[in-house]
N, C-alpha and C positions, 0 to 999 in steps of 0.2 A: 601514574607510575611510581613506586615507592622513591623516596628521595636516595636510597643507598644504591639505586640501579647503577647510575654511572660509574660510581667508585668500583662496583663489582666489575662491571663490563671492562674498566682499565686494567683491574687485578689480572682477570682472565686473559686479557690481551696479552699483559707481560709474562703471564705462565706459559702461553702457547709459543711466545717468541724464545723464551727460555729453553723449552723443550725442544723447539726446533733446532738452536743452537746444539743441544745435547745429542739430539739425532745425528746431525751432522758430523759431529766429533767422533761418532762410533765408525765412520768409514773404514779406519785400520784396526777395527776390532772384530771383522771378521762379517759384517752385513755387507750384502751386495749394494751396488749402487740403484738398481731397480727398487728394492725394499725401502731405501732410504728415501728416494722420490715418492714414493706411495705414501709414507707415513708424512713426509712434509706436506704433501698436498691435502690431505686429511686435517691436518692441524690449520692450514690456511683457510679450507673451507669451514671449518668449524667457526673461526675468529670472524669470516666474512658474515656468516649467518646471526651471530651475536650482533654485529654491529648494524645489520639489517633489522633485526628485532628492536634495537635500541632506539632506531630512528622512525620506524613504521608507527609503533603506538602512540607517541606524542603528536605526530602528523595527523592521524585518524582524528584523535580526540581534539586537536587543535581547530579544525574545521568547525564542528558544532560550536565550539566554545567563541570562534568569531562571530558565526552566526548570533547567537545568544547574546553576544556582547553588542553588536551593531543594533539589534531589535530592544535591547535594554535601553540603548541611548535614545530610541524612539517612544520609549515609556512602557514597552511590552516585558513582561514576564513569563517565563516557561511555567506553566500551569499543570501541564498533563503531557506525558510522552509514552510512546510504545515503541521499542527498538527492536523486539521480537529476538531478543539475544539468547533465550534458552530454548536449545532444541527440543522437539516433541511437540506436546499438545499447546494449544493457544492457552494463555493464562485466564483461567475462568473467572478470577476477580475482575478483571475488565473486560469479559466479552460474553456475549449470549449468541445463541445460533438460531436462525429461522429453521424450520423444518418442514419438509415436503413441498407440494406445488403452492406457489405463493400468488403470482400476479402475471397480468399480461399474456396469459395462456403460453407461458415459457415452458419448454421441453425438460428443463431438470429438476430433478428432486432433491431439495436440499437437505443436506445431513452433515453433522460435524465431523465425520471420518475425512472429508475432503480438505480440510484445512489443518495445516501444520508448519512447524518453525523449523528452519535449517540454516546454517552460516549465517545468522543474523537477519533473516529475511522471512515474512509470512508467505506462504505458498497456498492459493486457492486453487484447487485442480478440478477441472472439468472432465469427466470420464464418460466414455461410451460403454455402458453396461445395462444389461436388461434384468430387471427383476420384477417380482409382482407388485403391484401397486395396493397397501395395506387398507387404503381409503376406496378400494373400487366398490361401486353399486352398480349393479346391472342396469337399473332402471333410472339413474340418477340423471338429473338436468344440469347439476353443476359439473363444469368441466373438469375439475379437479378429482370428481370422483367417476367420472365418465370412463376415464383412462385405464383400462385393465392392466396395463405394464407399464413400467418405467424404462426409459431407453437412455438417459443421460441423468449423471449426478454431479452436485457441485456444493458450494456452501456459500452460505450469506452470514458474515458477522454482523453484529449490531452492540455499539458500545453501551456499557451501564453507565457511563458518565454522559451527561449531556452539558452544554455551554449555551451562553447567550452573549454573543459579540466574541470578537478576536481575531487573531491570525490564526489561521490553519495551514500546516504544511504537510503534505503527502508525498513521498518519493517512491515511485512506482514503474513497474514495466508491464506492458501488455502485449498480446499478440494480435495484430490486425489481420484477423482471418474471417472467412465466411462463418455466419452462425453465431460468433462470440458477442458477447453483451456485457463486458465489465463495467464496473460503476464505482465511483467514491461519491456519496451522496449523503444527505441529511434529512430528517424529518423532526416536526415539532412534536413536542410531547404532548400537547392537548389540542384535542380537536379530531374530527375524522378526516382522512384524505378527500381532497386537496386542500381542504380549509386548515388544516393543521401547518401547511406551508412543506414545500420541498426545494431543497438546494441541490442541485447536481454539480458537484465541483468537477467531475468527469463522468462523461459516459461514453463508450465507444460502440458503434455498430455501422454497418454498410460504408466502411472506409471513412468516416466521419467522426471527429472529436467532437463532443457536444459540450456546452457550458450553460446551464438553465437554471431558472427558478420557476415555481407555480404556487397558485393560491386558488382559493374558491371561485365559484360564480353562483348565480341563482339557482342553478340546477345541481342536485347532488351528483358528486363523482365526475363532474365535468371541470377540468381545471382551465385557468386563464395561465398561459405561459409566456415567458420572457426566454427567448431562446437564441442561442449563437452555435452555427454549424460550421466548422473549419475541415476541409478535406485533408486526409493525412498528407497527400501529395504536396499540399501547399507548403508543408515544412521541408521540402526541396532535399529529403535525406532518405536514400533507399535503405538506409538501416536502421531507419526511426524506430522501430518497434522492436528492435534488438537493444535497445539503450534503456536506462533509467531515466525517468522526467520527474521534474518537481511540479506539483501542481499546489497552488496557493489560493486561499480565499481571505479576503479582509472584509470584515463584517462589522458594521457599527449601525446605530439608530438611523443613520440617513440612507445608506446604501450597501449592496453586498457586491464585491468586485472579485471576478474569477479570473485566475491567471493560469498559464501554461510557460514554464521556463521563462518566467518574468515577462511574458508577452500577455498583455490584458486582452482576454476574450470577450468578456461581458460584464458591464454594469447595470446592476438591477436598482431601479429607484424606488426604494421603500415607501414614498409617498403615495406611490400609485398601486402599492400591493396591498390591497385592501379587499377583505371578504365582503360581499354586499349582504350575505345572510350570516348572523352570527349564531344561528341555533346549532350549527355544526362545527363551529371553531370560532377562535378569537378573531376580533375586527382586524387586528394587524398580526398575522400570524408570524412574522420575523421580529417581532418584538417580545419573543418567548424563547426559552431554551430549546436546543435541537440536538438530537443523538446522532452519532455517525453510523453508517452501514457501508461495508466493503463487500463486494459479491462479483460472482462471475456467473452472469444468467447465459442461456443458450437458447437460441432461437426465439420463439413467441412473437409478439405483434411488430417487434422493430429488429430483433435480432438477425435475422435472415435463416438461410438454409445451411445447417452445420453439415450435411451428408458427407461433403467432401473434404472437410476439415480433419487433419489427423487428431487424434485423441490419444493419450491424455494431454491436456493442454492446460497452461498454466497463467494464472495472473499473480503477479509477485509485488509485495509491499515491503520496502526497505524500513521504512519509518512512518510514525504518524506523531506530529508533535503540535500542540496548541499552546498559542501565547495570548495573553489578556492585558490589556492596560489597566495598572495597579492605582 
């Protein structure tokens, strides 16, 4: 907030008080009492609004400042952030988008159109809409090409930046409904899945919140999982999915710790996260940089049946912040 704001607010308050006195003094100059009261109420309302603006802005800023200051005392510096403060399209300098059908036999067709920023938040919108599959091939064996039509669309954002170690915080709100599979997750930059390493800071499906990591085995595309599953009902809040929550990951050379609202959900011992076959990825997949993915999947191998769920449906992200020790 500009330094002169406080003085300006005091001046305006004084001018409103002066104007109020002048209005009251006009009683004997022909104005009705009803008009006098109406003008007085308008002036009081204007003063109240200015006072509210004066107090709200620093309050909102101070929350992040306090968190940053607290983390700084622990040796962390804020190195990357996305606050989604500009309405409209997602900032192309920070994000890429997946396109089309991607994985797990999910129903949605990923496209950029389903992601947008509004009121300081990112919205990833799942939609029920039918269109032709541009990749369709009548005699194809690949499931992505066998589907003649698209029945759902959504978005998956991937960060252009990648990080090795740090504290990651994402504030988000999801809808706990059948067929929805929102996720906040990370993939290693080198190697093929799962030997590149996958970290699921958050997945939701089938009324469960998951916090996972996986890496490779001797067989291609077969993962070794370290998983945690928490039923949404365990949070004992019937309005849980109407609220924003903070997912946090603390990652260093020894472990990955995954939190939800400061509740530790899972700890992955990185001494055990070893790829037995290094032809498909690094021996220690979590000792390399990972990039972030934010998506809302629909259906598929884990997502469930979305047919009774209302659409459009939104996965909202308030912010992404990355801290690292300097």
